Structure formats: structure tokens, C-alpha cells
RODO-2510 file (C-alpha; in nm, 4 decimals, decimal comma):
residues 570
     n   res          X          Y          Z
     1     x    -1,1053    -4,0933    -0,3436
     2     x    -0,7235    -4,0881    -0,3155
     3     x    -0,5613    -3,7699    -0,4491
     4     x    -0,2893    -3,6891    -0,1927
     5     x    -0,0100    -3,8464    -0,3947
     6     x    -0,0799    -3,6251    -0,6944
     7     x    -0,1525    -3,3037    -0,5041
     8     x     0,1415    -3,1002    -0,6480
     9     x     0,0364    -3,1995    -0,9977
    10     x    -0,3197    -3,1041    -0,9113
    11     x    -0,2047    -2,7581    -0,8025
    12     x    -0,0173    -2,7111    -1,1274
    13     x    -0,3212    -2,8250    -1,3211
    14     x    -0,5466    -2,5858    -1,1338
    15     x    -0,3018    -2,2999    -1,1892
    16     x    -0,2893    -2,3779    -1,5565
    17     x    -0,6653    -2,3793    -1,5814
    18     x    -0,6791    -2,0516    -1,3870
    19     x    -0,4491    -1,8873    -1,6399
    20     x    -0,6537    -2,0288    -1,9252
    21     x    -0,9700    -1,9098    -1,7517
    22     x    -0,8291    -1,5571    -1,7178
    23     x    -0,7272    -1,5515    -2,0854
    24     x    -1,0639    -1,6871    -2,1927
    25     x    -1,2488    -1,4317    -1,9810
    26     x    -1,0321    -1,1573    -2,1302
    27     x    -1,1161    -1,2748    -2,4821
    28     x    -1,4856    -1,2911    -2,3914
    29     x    -1,4860    -0,9314    -2,2641
    30     x    -1,2841    -0,8317    -2,5706
    31     x    -1,5486    -0,9802    -2,7998
    32     x    -1,8251    -0,8029    -2,6109
    33     x    -1,6422    -0,4717    -2,6386
    34     x    -1,5946    -0,5188    -3,0112
    35     x    -1,9620    -0,5973    -3,0663
    36     x    -2,1056    -0,3432    -2,8225
    37     x    -2,0636    -0,0097    -3,0071
    38     x    -2,2778    -0,1144    -3,3027
    39     x    -2,5619    -0,1954    -3,0636
    40     x    -2,5695     0,1684    -2,9570
    41     x    -2,4946     0,3295    -3,2925
    42     x    -2,1680     0,4385    -3,1338
    43     x    -1,8462     0,4820    -3,3293
    44     x    -1,6456     0,1651    -3,3739
    45     x    -1,3821     0,0978    -3,1116
    46     x    -1,1482    -0,0098    -3,3945
    47     x    -1,0618    -0,3105    -3,1802
    48     x    -0,7663    -0,4274    -3,3844
    49     x    -0,5706    -0,1128    -3,3030
    50     x    -0,6941     0,0198    -2,9680
    51     x    -0,8312    -0,2735    -2,7644
    52     x    -0,5896    -0,5269    -2,6156
    53     x    -0,6926    -0,8600    -2,4668
    54     x    -0,4553    -1,0497    -2,2380
    55     x    -0,3757    -1,2838    -2,5266
    56     x    -0,2545    -0,9950    -2,7420
    57     x     0,1251    -0,9969    -2,7786
    58     x     0,1371    -0,6237    -2,6985
    59     x    -0,0815    -0,6467    -2,3863
    60     x     0,2042    -0,6567    -2,1331
    61     x     0,3969    -0,3770    -2,3045
    62     x     0,0926    -0,1494    -2,3089
    63     x     0,0061    -0,2353    -1,9485
    64     x     0,3542    -0,1716    -1,8115
    65     x     0,4362     0,1373    -2,0188
    66     x     0,2607     0,3662    -1,7731
    67     x     0,3141     0,1813    -1,4462
    68     x     0,5466     0,4180    -1,2592
    69     x     0,5705     0,2087    -0,9416
    70     x     0,7292    -0,1364    -0,9986
    71     x     0,5567    -0,2629    -0,6829
    72     x     0,2652    -0,3253    -0,9165
    73     x     0,4543    -0,5142    -1,1868
    74     x     0,4441    -0,8613    -1,0346
    75     x     0,2967    -1,1939    -1,1318
    76     x     0,0404    -1,1687    -0,8536
    77     x    -0,0696    -0,8106    -0,9284
    78     x    -0,4311    -0,8131    -1,0588
    79     x    -0,4354    -0,7545    -1,4337
    80     x    -0,7062    -0,5874    -1,6426
    81     x    -0,9126    -0,8150    -1,8639
    82     x    -0,8578    -0,5731    -2,1500
    83     x    -0,6948    -0,2359    -2,2112
    84     x    -0,8725     0,0249    -2,4241
    85     x    -0,6513     0,3015    -2,5693
    86     x    -0,8847     0,5516    -2,7393
    87     x    -0,7537     0,7834    -3,0065
    88     x    -1,0528     1,0171    -3,0171
    89     x    -1,3150     1,1375    -2,7719
    90     x    -1,6032     0,9419    -2,9258
    91     x    -1,4213     0,6180    -2,8477
    92     x    -1,4114     0,7168    -2,4807
    93     x    -1,7887     0,7593    -2,4887
    94     x    -1,8294     0,4196    -2,6517
    95     x    -1,6026     0,2551    -2,3949
    96     x    -1,8039     0,4002    -2,1053
    97     x    -2,1363     0,2887    -2,2536
    98     x    -2,0078    -0,0593    -2,3247
    99     x    -1,8417    -0,1102    -1,9871
   100     x    -2,1638    -0,0034    -1,8167
   101     x    -2,3756    -0,2394    -2,0266
   102     x    -2,1360    -0,5332    -1,9898
   103     x    -2,1013    -0,4690    -1,6173
   104     x    -1,7238    -0,4412    -1,5897
   105     x    -1,5458    -0,1807    -1,3791
   106     x    -1,3198     0,0780    -1,5388
   107     x    -0,9868     0,2177    -1,4241
   108     x    -0,8865     0,5460    -1,5894
   109     x    -0,5160     0,6098    -1,6438
   110     x    -0,3545     0,9239    -1,7830
   111     x     0,0118     0,9244    -1,6727
   112     x     0,0303     0,6299    -1,4339
   113     x     0,1787     0,8248    -1,1415
   114     x    -0,0892     0,7145    -0,8955
   115     x     0,1413     0,6199    -0,6064
   116     x    -0,0716     0,3260    -0,4921
   117     x    -0,1648     0,2132    -0,8418
   118     x    -0,5408     0,2703    -0,8181
   119     x    -0,5577     0,3880    -1,1793
   120     x    -0,4479     0,0485    -1,3121
   121     x    -0,5143    -0,2253    -1,0528
   122     x    -0,8232    -0,3611    -0,8773
   123     x    -0,9327    -0,6673    -0,6821
   124     x    -1,2447    -0,7046    -0,8992
   125     x    -1,2610    -0,7771    -1,2742
   126     x    -1,1814    -0,4532    -1,4567
   127     x    -1,0416    -0,2936    -1,7684
   128     x    -0,8084     0,0032    -1,8114
   129     x    -0,9189     0,3031    -2,0135
   130     x    -0,5721     0,4302    -2,1012
   131     x    -0,5736     0,7922    -2,2157
   132     x    -0,2156     0,8268    -2,3383
   133     x    -0,3181     0,8723    -2,7037
   134     x    -0,5345     1,1743    -2,6155
   135     x    -0,2528     1,4228    -2,5651
   136     x    -0,3217     1,7237    -2,7900
   137     x    -0,2369     2,0709    -2,6561
   138     x    -0,3644     2,3941    -2,8104
   139     x    -0,2019     2,7077    -2,6680
   140     x    -0,3637     3,0444    -2,7431
   141     x    -0,1347     3,3256    -2,6343
   142     x    -0,3841     3,5918    -2,7436
   143     x    -0,6242     3,5020    -2,4608
   144     x    -0,3545     3,3317    -2,2490
   145     x    -0,5261     2,9938    -2,2365
   146     x    -0,4547     2,6351    -2,3389
   147     x    -0,6760     2,3341    -2,4031
   148     x    -0,4865     2,0252    -2,2936
   149     x    -0,6105     1,6676    -2,3183
   150     x    -0,5855     1,4449    -2,0140
   151     x    -0,3305     1,2051    -2,1670
   152     x    -0,0733     1,4817    -2,2166
   153     x     0,2117     1,5140    -1,9683
   154     x     0,3119     1,8216    -1,7732
   155     x     0,6392     1,8283    -1,9623
   156     x     0,4531     1,8408    -2,2931
   157     x     0,2305     2,1210    -2,1643
   158     x     0,5287     2,3263    -2,0487
   159     x     0,7072     2,2676    -2,3805
   160     x     0,4082     2,3806    -2,5887
   161     x     0,3694     2,6957    -2,3802
   162     x     0,7420     2,7691    -2,4209
   163     x     0,7093     2,7275    -2,7993
   164     x     0,4626     3,0165    -2,8057
   165     x     0,5933     3,2471    -2,5328
   166     x     0,8954     3,3099    -2,3098
   167     x     0,6889     3,5042    -2,0548
   168     x     0,4079     3,2582    -1,9870
   169     x     0,3961     2,9449    -1,7760
   170     x     0,1572     2,7274    -1,5803
   171     x     0,1590     2,6457    -1,2074
   172     x     0,1794     2,2675    -1,1819
   173     x     0,4132     1,9878    -1,0746
   174     x     0,7865     1,9516    -1,1237
   175     x     0,7838     1,5949    -1,2627
   176     x     0,7494     1,6252    -1,6431
   177     x     0,6082     1,2741    -1,7008
   178     x     0,3033     1,3229    -1,4759
   179     x    -0,0253     1,3015    -1,6674
   180     x    -0,2395     1,6132    -1,6871
   181     x    -0,5691     1,4326    -1,6248
   182     x    -0,4877     1,3001    -1,2805
   183     x    -0,2686     1,5897    -1,1720
   184     x    -0,5220     1,8627    -1,2405
   185     x    -0,8269     1,6723    -1,1211
   186     x    -0,6589     1,6114    -0,7825
   187     x    -0,5376     1,9670    -0,7177
   188     x    -0,1975     2,0045    -0,8794
   189     x     0,0736     2,2029    -0,7022
   190     x     0,4209     2,3114    -0,7988
   191     x     0,6914     2,5659    -0,7293
   192     x     0,4733     2,8669    -0,8139
   193     x     0,1913     2,7870    -0,5697
   194     x     0,2804     3,0716    -0,3316
   195     x     0,2468     3,3173    -0,6217
   196     x    -0,0405     3,1617    -0,8161
   197     x    -0,1965     2,8854    -0,6086
   198     x    -0,2734     2,5412    -0,7518
   199     x    -0,3333     2,4141    -1,1033
   200     x    -0,7065     2,3845    -1,0275
   201     x    -0,7197     2,7560    -0,9483
   202     x    -0,6534     2,8209    -1,3177
   203     x    -0,8990     2,5815    -1,4843
   204     x    -1,1636     2,7757    -1,6774
   205     x    -1,3366     2,4942    -1,8692
   206     x    -1,3319     2,1179    -1,9073
   207     x    -1,4735     1,8302    -2,1098
   208     x    -1,5902     1,5094    -1,9412
   209     x    -1,7677     1,1897    -2,0434
   210     x    -2,0431     1,1160    -1,7946
   211     x    -2,1966     0,7819    -1,6944
   212     x    -2,4313     0,7944    -1,9944
   213     x    -2,1433     0,8368    -2,2379
   214     x    -2,2332     1,2005    -2,3056
   215     x    -1,9564     1,4538    -2,3609
   216     x    -2,0132     1,7625    -2,1462
   217     x    -1,8354     2,0967    -2,1190
   218     x    -1,8559     2,3452    -1,8333
   219     x    -2,1812     2,4925    -1,9565
   220     x    -2,3592     2,1599    -2,0041
   221     x    -2,2206     1,9850    -1,6947
   222     x    -2,3148     2,2674    -1,4594
   223     x    -2,1133     2,4475    -1,1954
   224     x    -2,1450     2,1779    -0,9268
   225     x    -1,9782     1,9091    -1,1362
   226     x    -1,7276     2,1613    -1,2709
   227     x    -1,6385     2,2443    -0,9095
   228     x    -1,6020     1,8754    -0,8187
   229     x    -1,3548     1,7859    -1,0950
   230     x    -1,1180     2,0664    -0,9940
   231     x    -0,9579     1,8901    -0,6994
   232     x    -1,2088     1,6192    -0,6104
   233     x    -1,0606     1,3531    -0,8358
   234     x    -1,2150     1,3280    -1,1809
   235     x    -1,2375     0,9479    -1,1888
   236     x    -1,5209     0,9515    -0,9322
   237     x    -1,7465     1,1460    -1,1682
   238     x    -1,6585     1,0458    -1,5231
   239     x    -1,3713     1,0438    -1,7685
   240     x    -1,1896     1,3760    -1,8002
   241     x    -1,1139     1,4389    -2,1672
   242     x    -0,9452     1,7775    -2,1407
   243     x    -0,9048     2,0926    -1,9382
   244     x    -0,8904     2,4533    -2,0528
   245     x    -0,6404     2,6364    -1,8339
   246     x    -0,5464     3,0004    -1,7879
   247     x    -0,1756     3,0643    -1,8284
   248     x     0,0186     3,2825    -1,5864
   249     x     0,2885     3,5392    -1,6402
   250     x     0,6504     3,4578    -1,5637
   251     x     0,9431     3,7033    -1,5720
   252     x     1,2114     3,6759    -1,8360
   253     x     1,4568     3,5890    -1,5587
   254     x     1,3918     3,3557    -1,2659
   255     x     1,6419     3,2439    -1,0052
   256     x     1,6969     2,9036    -0,8482
   257     x     1,9264     2,7822    -0,5724
   258     x     2,0223     2,4650    -0,3873
   259     x     2,1945     2,4807    -0,0491
   260     x     2,2751     2,1818     0,1719
   261     x     2,3113     2,1852     0,5491
   262     x     2,3896     1,8974     0,7851
   263     x     2,3237     1,8866     1,1575
   264     x     2,6872     1,9838     1,2165
   265     x     2,6231     2,2925     1,0021
   266     x     2,3421     2,4203     1,2231
   267     x     2,0609     2,2641     1,0188
   268     x     1,8278     2,2402     1,3204
   269     x     1,8351     2,6119     1,3991
   270     x     1,8037     2,7021     1,0306
   271     x     1,5026     2,4772     0,9789
   272     x     1,3421     2,6001     1,3002
   273     x     1,3626     2,9579     1,1717
   274     x     1,2461     2,8535     0,8238
   275     x     0,9191     2,7337     0,9749
   276     x     0,8510     3,0837     1,1066
   277     x     0,9052     3,2684     0,7776
   278     x     0,8303     3,0273     0,4923
   279     x     0,4579     3,1054     0,4708
   280     x     0,5132     3,4808     0,5159
   281     x     0,8134     3,5564     0,2952
   282     x     0,7819     3,7257    -0,0471
   283     x     0,5178     3,5483    -0,2586
   284     x     0,7632     3,5222    -0,5481
   285     x     0,9737     3,2773    -0,3451
   286     x     0,9013     2,9069    -0,2988
   287     x     1,1288     2,6781    -0,0985
   288     x     1,1268     2,2998    -0,0930
   289     x     1,3313     2,1156     0,1693
   290     x     1,4634     1,7615     0,1283
   291     x     1,5212     1,6039     0,4700
   292     x     1,7294     1,2872     0,4443
   293     x     1,9299     1,0570     0,6720
   294     x     2,2824     1,0153     0,5338
   295     x     2,6207     0,8767     0,6268
   296     x     2,9145     1,1184     0,6161
   297     x     3,2865     1,0579     0,6398
   298     x     3,4781     1,2051     0,9302
   299     x     3,8077     1,3940     0,9060
   300     x     4,1102     1,2049     0,7781
   301     x     4,2699     1,2048     1,1217
   302     x     3,9792     1,0253     1,2865
   303     x     4,0193     0,6760     1,4238
   304     x     3,9004     0,3804     1,2213
   305     x     3,5871     0,3440     1,4363
   306     x     3,4899     0,7057     1,3614
   307     x     3,5550     0,7173     0,9882
   308     x     3,1857     0,7616     0,9165
   309     x     2,8808     0,8688     1,1071
   310     x     2,5091     0,8997     1,0451
   311     x     2,3432     1,2380     1,0364
   312     x     2,0621     1,4290     0,8676
   313     x     2,1065     1,6540     0,5678
   314     x     1,8577     1,9258     0,4741
   315     x     1,8659     2,0524     0,1156
   316     x     1,7046     2,3933     0,0606
   317     x     1,5850     2,4270    -0,2997
   318     x     1,4465     2,7630    -0,4040
   319     x     1,2479     2,9071    -0,6938
   320     x     1,2250     3,2865    -0,7201
   321     x     1,0259     3,4723    -0,9822
   322     x     1,2830     3,7453    -1,0323
   323     x     1,6556     3,8091    -1,0579
   324     x     1,9207     3,7116    -0,8051
   325     x     1,9752     4,0689    -0,6812
   326     x     1,6179     4,0982    -0,5607
   327     x     1,6273     3,7420    -0,4234
   328     x     1,9344     3,8228    -0,2147
   329     x     1,7589     4,1291    -0,0783
   330     x     1,4596     3,9179     0,0275
   331     x     1,6749     3,6463     0,1832
   332     x     1,9058     3,8836     0,3699
   333     x     1,6053     4,0591     0,5174
   334     x     1,3793     3,7639     0,6061
   335     x     1,5940     3,4513     0,6161
   336     x     1,9606     3,5399     0,6739
   337     x     2,0021     3,2217     0,8805
   338     x     2,0398     3,0153     0,5627
   339     x     2,3479     3,2151     0,4616
   340     x     2,2552     3,2225     0,0929
   341     x     2,5297     3,3709    -0,1239
   342     x     2,5081     3,5285    -0,4671
   343     x     2,7206     3,2470    -0,6081
   344     x     2,4581     2,9954    -0,4884
   345     x     2,2043     3,1552    -0,7217
   346     x     2,1472     3,0635    -1,0851
   347     x     1,9562     3,2954    -1,3165
   348     x     1,7711     3,1425    -1,6099
   349     x     1,4453     3,1574    -1,8008
   350     x     1,1342     2,9758    -1,6823
   351     x     1,1626     2,6708    -1,9101
   352     x     1,5233     2,6220    -1,7965
   353     x     1,4002     2,6252    -1,4373
   354     x     1,1608     2,3435    -1,5301
   355     x     1,4647     2,1358    -1,6290
   356     x     1,6497     2,2343    -1,3096
   357     x     1,3610     2,1196    -1,0891
   358     x     1,3367     1,7939    -1,2843
   359     x     1,7056     1,7312    -1,2016
   360     x     1,8405     1,7686    -1,5543
   361     x     2,1816     1,9304    -1,5925
   362     x     2,2182     2,2701    -1,7599
   363     x     2,3328     2,1166    -2,0894
   364     x     2,0067     1,9256    -2,1403
   365     x     1,7884     2,0248    -2,4348
   366     x     1,4359     2,1397    -2,3586
   367     x     1,3230     1,8629    -2,5954
   368     x     1,3668     1,6198    -2,3055
   369     x     1,0284     1,7430    -2,1798
   370     x     0,8668     1,5493    -2,4644
   371     x     1,0127     1,2232    -2,3354
   372     x     0,7337     1,0220    -2,1717
   373     x     0,9570     0,7579    -2,0108
   374     x     1,1205     0,7931    -1,6716
   375     x     1,3281     0,5720    -1,4414
   376     x     1,1288     0,4251    -1,1553
   377     x     1,1932     0,2674    -0,8170
   378     x     0,9773     0,0656    -0,5839
   379     x     0,8193     0,3374    -0,3740
   380     x     0,5658     0,4482    -0,1165
   381     x     0,4497     0,8024    -0,0375
   382     x     0,2401     0,9585     0,2382
   383     x     0,1481     1,3176     0,3287
   384     x     0,0779     1,5560     0,6171
   385     x     0,0196     1,9252     0,6878
   386     x     0,2053     2,1234     0,9545
   387     x     0,0123     2,4113     1,1120
   388     x     0,2370     2,5001     1,4072
   389     x     0,6181     2,5230     1,4064
   390     x     0,7883     2,2122     1,5404
   391     x     1,0112     2,2926     1,8384
   392     x     1,3873     2,2466     1,8284
   393     x     1,3624     1,9696     2,0841
   394     x     1,1069     1,7862     1,8730
   395     x     1,3130     1,8403     1,5576
   396     x     1,6100     1,6810     1,7312
   397     x     1,3879     1,3863     1,8230
   398     x     1,2822     1,3623     1,4588
   399     x     1,6454     1,3513     1,3461
   400     x     1,7089     1,0603     1,5797
   401     x     1,4068     0,8788     1,4386
   402     x     1,5193     0,9347     1,0785
   403     x     1,8680     0,8054     1,1598
   404     x     1,7203     0,5047     1,3397
   405     x     1,4940     0,4137     1,0462
   406     x     1,7740     0,4757     0,7983
   407     x     1,5814     0,4838     0,4714
   408     x     1,2699     0,7078     0,4616
   409     x     1,3066     1,0780     0,3871
   410     x     1,0792     1,3796     0,3984
   411     x     1,0001     1,6725     0,1685
   412     x     0,8749     2,0018     0,3152
   413     x     0,6881     2,2326     0,0744
   414     x     0,6233     2,5988     0,1559
   415     x     0,2678     2,7266     0,1800
   416     x     0,1292     3,0757     0,2414
   417     x     0,1102     3,3538    -0,0158
   418     x    -0,1727     3,3080    -0,2644
   419     x    -0,2722     2,9831    -0,0909
   420     x    -0,3809     3,1880     0,2120
   421     x    -0,6081     3,4062     0,0008
   422     x    -0,8215     3,1393    -0,1684
   423     x    -1,1130     3,0103     0,0448
   424     x    -1,1000     2,6411     0,1399
   425     x    -1,4388     2,5880    -0,0295
   426     x    -1,3409     2,7504    -0,3603
   427     x    -1,2389     2,4090    -0,4961
   428     x    -1,2562     2,0601    -0,3396
   429     x    -0,8884     2,0963    -0,2415
   430     x    -0,9252     2,2477     0,1082
   431     x    -0,5701     2,2758     0,2440
   432     x    -0,5245     2,6507     0,2183
   433     x    -0,4841     2,9122     0,4954
   434     x    -0,3503     2,7873     0,8262
   435     x    -0,0918     2,5495     0,6824
   436     x     0,2741     2,6439     0,7125
   437     x     0,4029     2,3618     0,4942
   438     x     0,3109     2,0239     0,3535
   439     x     0,5100     1,7078     0,4215
   440     x     0,5655     1,4308     0,1729
   441     x     0,7042     1,1115     0,3271
   442     x     0,9149     0,9191     0,0805
   443     x     1,0840     0,5827     0,0638
   444     x     1,2377     0,4191    -0,2444
   445     x     1,3991     0,0786    -0,2791
   446     x     1,5396    -0,1551    -0,5422
   447     x     1,4929    -0,4998    -0,3871
   448     x     1,2154    -0,7110    -0,5325
   449     x     0,9710    -0,9275    -0,3430
   450     x     0,7075    -0,9227    -0,0727
   451     x     0,9577    -0,9166     0,2119
   452     x     1,1256    -0,6032     0,0811
   453     x     0,7868    -0,4385     0,0289
   454     x     0,6867    -0,5196     0,3850
   455     x     1,0150    -0,3935     0,5262
   456     x     1,0065    -0,0521     0,3601
   457     x     0,6329     0,0010     0,3992
   458     x     0,6735    -0,0593     0,7712
   459     x     0,9573     0,1955     0,7863
   460     x     0,7579     0,4775     0,6282
   461     x     0,4506     0,3921     0,8334
   462     x     0,6578     0,4093     1,1500
   463     x     0,7860     0,7535     1,0537
   464     x     0,4308     0,8679     0,9738
   465     x     0,3121     0,7428     1,3123
   466     x     0,5983     0,9202     1,4887
   467     x     0,4902     1,2538     1,3371
   468     x     0,1345     1,2348     1,4725
   469     x     0,1795     1,4964     1,7505
   470     x     0,3287     1,7549     1,5133
   471     x     0,0786     1,7664     1,2261
   472     x    -0,2862     1,8531     1,1618
   473     x    -0,5507     1,6555     1,3446
   474     x    -0,9272     1,5989     1,3674
   475     x    -0,8894     1,4945     1,0943
   476     x    -0,5269     1,4345     1,0084
   477     x    -0,5254     1,5848     0,6597
   478     x    -0,3781     1,4257     0,3466
   479     x    -0,3252     1,5325    -0,0143
   480     x    -0,5298     1,3411    -0,2719
   481     x    -0,2570     1,3332    -0,5344
   482     x    -0,0237     1,1629    -0,2869
   483     x    -0,2573     0,8657    -0,2963
   484     x    -0,2324     0,6612     0,0229
   485     x    -0,4566     0,3602     0,0816
   486     x    -0,3260     0,3336     0,4379
   487     x    -0,5720     0,6051     0,5429
   488     x    -0,8759     0,4052     0,4331
   489     x    -1,0316     0,2132     0,1459
   490     x    -1,3830     0,1593     0,0188
   491     x    -1,5221    -0,1880    -0,0467
   492     x    -1,8069    -0,0266    -0,2409
   493     x    -2,0792    -0,2175    -0,0613
   494     x    -2,3580    -0,1237     0,1748
   495     x    -2,1164     0,0733     0,3954
   496     x    -1,9719     0,2688     0,1035
   497     x    -2,0589     0,6124     0,2410
   498     x    -1,9222     0,5423     0,5884
   499     x    -1,6010     0,3925     0,4488
   500     x    -1,5613     0,6784     0,2040
   501     x    -1,5988     0,9344     0,4783
   502     x    -1,2912     0,7963     0,6580
   503     x    -1,0489     0,8931     0,3810
   504     x    -1,2760     1,1578     0,2294
   505     x    -1,2632     1,3776     0,5388
   506     x    -0,8821     1,3593     0,5341
   507     x    -0,8471     1,4481     0,1679
   508     x    -1,1270     1,7056     0,1466
   509     x    -1,2138     1,8164     0,5020
   510     x    -1,5474     2,0038     0,4965
   511     x    -1,5729     1,9729     0,1182
   512     x    -1,6350     1,5976     0,1326
   513     x    -2,0101     1,6251     0,1884
   514     x    -2,0553     1,8542    -0,1109
   515     x    -1,8574     1,6098    -0,3244
   516     x    -2,0905     1,3308    -0,2082
   517     x    -2,3936     1,5357    -0,3130
   518     x    -2,2452     1,5989    -0,6575
   519     x    -2,1627     1,2292    -0,6919
   520     x    -2,5170     1,1328    -0,5935
   521     x    -2,6586     1,3704    -0,8544
   522     x    -2,4400     1,2660    -1,1494
   523     x    -2,3622     0,8979    -1,0747
   524     x    -2,6121     0,7689    -0,8163
   525     x    -2,5431     0,4026    -0,8981
   526     x    -2,1707     0,4564    -0,8393
   527     x    -2,0535     0,3271    -1,1760
   528     x    -1,7307     0,5278    -1,1543
   529     x    -1,5867     0,3782    -0,8398
   530     x    -1,2572     0,2530    -0,7044
   531     x    -1,0928     0,1955    -0,3683
   532     x    -1,0843     0,5653    -0,2738
   533     x    -1,3565     0,7159    -0,4877
   534     x    -1,6246     0,9580    -0,3734
   535     x    -1,9306     0,7515    -0,2718
   536     x    -2,2894     0,8557    -0,3365
   537     x    -2,5293     0,8947    -0,0480
   538     x    -2,6402     0,5575     0,0907
   539     x    -2,8068     0,3847    -0,2006
   540     x    -3,1392     0,2082    -0,2165
   541     x    -3,1996    -0,1640    -0,2289
   542     x    -3,2778    -0,1333    -0,5993
   543     x    -2,9301    -0,0006    -0,6751
   544     x    -2,7897    -0,2700    -0,4485
   545     x    -2,9643    -0,5337    -0,6596
   546     x    -2,8395    -0,3774    -0,9828
   547     x    -2,4819    -0,3895    -0,8544
   548     x    -2,5204    -0,7503    -0,7513
   549     x    -2,6612    -0,8379    -1,0934
   550     x    -2,3639    -0,6737    -1,2676
   551     x    -2,1219    -0,8599    -1,0454
   552     x    -2,2963    -1,1906    -1,1130
   553     x    -2,2794    -1,1412    -1,4887
   554     x    -1,9032    -1,0879    -1,4622
   555     x    -1,8510    -1,4013    -1,2562
   556     x    -2,0857    -1,6357    -1,4407
   557     x    -1,8252    -1,7122    -1,7055
   558     x    -1,5470    -1,7789    -1,4558
   559     x    -1,7730    -1,9961    -1,2427
   560     x    -1,8589    -2,2131    -1,5401
   561     x    -1,4906    -2,2558    -1,6189
   562     x    -1,4114    -2,3595    -1,2622
   563     x    -1,7026    -2,6055    -1,2646
   564     x    -1,5501    -2,7728    -1,5699
   565     x    -1,2076    -2,7771    -1,4032
   566     x    -1,3436    -2,9516    -1,0965
   567     x    -1,5235    -3,2078    -1,3105
   568     x    -1,2065    -3,2816    -1,5052
   569     x    -0,9889    -3,3120    -1,1946
   570     x    -1,2321    -3,5285    -0,9990
***
């Protein structure tokens, strides 16, 4: 048979059929989802308003609305067959039951800030359970608690607390568009962690849909599962509907500051000293350091060849739960090297500090916290923990590396205080006492395409590799909410436990094995799984066969389509 002359046309034909096949498969899964609830006497999914097939004109808009990393908005990025956007809790139960019966994997998305996109992409056929409609927040100042649904954002939570009280807050992240569901289930830290610890340290109840579609609260789920979903990643165990959190007290006046130092301004010595005091200083003070390579202009009298030079700038950003007079007393006593002045300090109330940390200017209305959109760049993040101060010589070597690489930066976050007092086993999040500060590696870029992705990913990986001698080891620890597939992925096959242990030990240290036991008890067939989920203990051949059967049912339709394509082409 002679086909070489028409090969380009053949490729186009095959591509066209592949697109049609994907659309047809999406419609098939859509139909099954619409029909499924009635088979279980479950509430209707109200398909016309909350279920989107790929052929729906709103599919792309809904999909991309909560993708915060444009790396995953490309033609080649795997797309969900359907998107389900429940508006009440019973619809979440129905979606879980139906996805289990149909045999299609689920990705659970609350705010879309998963750095490596695991809440909305997969290499196997899947659908997205998008929680953005479930965003109610009920603040009770009388008992200082709040029920908050997983689709709410941190900004919305802070706003609703502020509506009820000027002297209450909640210890969580500084980015207001982050979804509550993912943030809290992975640990959740912010600029009050030295005073109050993590978000998970203030969760007192929760509601979750388990693998059977049953809605459970703390009492009915039991303490083991309740422990697991406070830092172990909720999506490994079920669908988090809401958390009940305990609010914390904040003073009427807090103080913030931002001070920049370059290498020419003694930044190395200042940072070296910061490492020795940052985990021991007053618990009311949190300091975040931005470490960035920059280019600065030289003096006007410099020659043309010396008009600019590369250096490193360190920005010290502080949050103090008190007034500036007391802050200055603390700084002058414990960290005079920074040279903080009273005029560097800004007094404000707590909600205004939320805006400051989110980089809004002081004229911005607090209503901006209700805005769910945010600008986004192509990005990659990684994390580390520093347990011994880095020497001046090694810091100087780091500066040279940052200048050489040119683009990646680092963020140092103070530890100590309350974090030293909570046992590592209290929640799945284990990175407590013994850590001086946490590092976030950061690189952003604007160029599109695979080559740009490769370039910048290689830069941040090179920086991460360079830091190996200076950070925790055996294992080299990482923070779950700074999702990083570089440290290991799970193919969810016969080696699932062994693969999961690679990244699980880094995220959870000694807590990983307990998480595995909880997973085995509540989801032994590993229905709730993804590339970095908690695996159950090695499963039996029966479960293996059940998985294979589910996979075959998903592929049967596509295989039949491809058979027809081949017949037509040949």
C-alpha cells in the first residue's frame, strides 16, 4: 500500500479524529454523569448548570478561571473530560459516587494555586471537581470560630472575620486568592506562625465526603482521619467540604516594615546575624526575606563600562503584633544590625496589614479581598528547610550563584516561637522544632513555549542543587503546599507504596507511615489518587484487578474510535 505521498494529510486526519474522539468521549462521560445520580437515588447533578463537557461553550472559561500557573494553559496540556461545579454538598457526594462507578479519576480544585497543577491536570482520563461555588463562611465571634467551605479564598475568610471583629484574625497565607480547601489541608502558614503556629493548628472540626459518598464530620470520621486531613493533603482521603477553625486574637495596632539591603550595604553580615536570632526573637515578630539578584546603576561619574553592575538585594519584611515603640525596643535589643528606624515602621490594624502583605497600596479598599482573580506568570517553586546557620563564606558563594543564574530568587521565612512548641506528630505537617527558617525557591517568566519552560526550570533546579549542603537531609525535607513533582511522583501501580514513600518521607518525615495506615483504612482501593497522593499499603491482586477493570472501561470507548479511524484511513 502506498501512503507516503499523503502522509501530512494523514497526520491532519488523525489529529482531527483524535479531537473528535476526545469530544465524543467527553460527551459520553457527560451522559453517564447525568444519568448516574438517579441510579443511586442521589440528588440530581443539575447537569445543565453545573456539569461542563468539552463541547460546552463555557468549558474553556471554567477550566482556565482557576489555573494560576499559565504553564498549564497550553494546547498539549491534558484536559478533563468534564468539569463538575457543585453548588451544594449533596452534589459532591453524587459526583464521588458516580465517578467511582464510571471508573474515572477525579481531580479536586479549590483555588487552583497548586504550583505544579496536580489539582487540574493528569496523564490519565479524569474530571475536575471544582469547588469554587462552595464558598460560604459563617463567623461566630461569641465562640471565636468560623465554618468556611473549601471553595472560599483566604481573602474572603479574612474579610468576613474583619466584618465581625477588629481584634480577631486567622493565621494563614498572605495571598488572598488562595483556596481554603488546599491551603488548610496541606498545613497553611502565614505571617503569624511564630505566634500561633499553622492554620492546621486551629482546625477544630471538618466535613469530608468519603469514597462511599458519605458526608462525615469530626465525630463520624474519627480522630485518625481528622488528624490526616490537617496537613496530610485532603485530596488523598476524600473531598473536603469545609473546615471549622478557631480564630485568634490580634491587637488593635500591628506594625509592618520593609527594609532593603544590597551587598554593598552589608547585606551578608546582616543576613548572617539574622539566622542566629530569627527563631529566638520575640514571638510577636515574623520576618520574611526576599533574596533576589538585581542590576544596579553605578554613580554618575563612573565610566561607561561600569554604569551598571549585578548584585544581590535582600528585602526584610516584618510583621509585628504590637505598636512600633515596642517593635523598636525588640529590634534594638536583638537585631540592631538591620538598623531599623522608627520611620521605617507603619502602624495599622490587622486587616490593613493583610493588604500590605498582599502588595496593595495603602489607598486600596478592603473590598479587594473579595476579588477572586489575580495576575499570573509562568512559574516554578521549590522548598527547603535550614537547620544550621549558613556561614558568611557560603553565603558569599550563594550570592555568586544567584548572580550567575540571573533569574531565580529565594524567600526565607522565620520559624521558631510557637512552631517549636508543637510536637512534630501533632499534625501530619512535621517541620517544627529544629528549623531556623524555610526557603522557597522562586522563578517567574513571561515567555511562552517549551524552550522557555525548560530554560527556567533548569535554572531553579540548578539553584536547588547548589543548596544541598546547607539544608536538611536524610531526608531533604519539603513543604507539601509548595507542590514539587521534581522530588518524586507516583504512577499508582504495583510500586505505589515505594514510589509514594520517596516524596512522602520528604513532605511528612516520620508521619508518612501513619498517613499510609489512615489511607489504607479509609480508601484501601486508592480511589482518591494523583501523582503525589498518599498510597495505601501494598494492595492485593484483587484490588489490582479492579483497577485494571476500571482503566479498561475508560479506554474501551477510545479504542473503538481509533479502530474506526484506522479502518477509514486504510
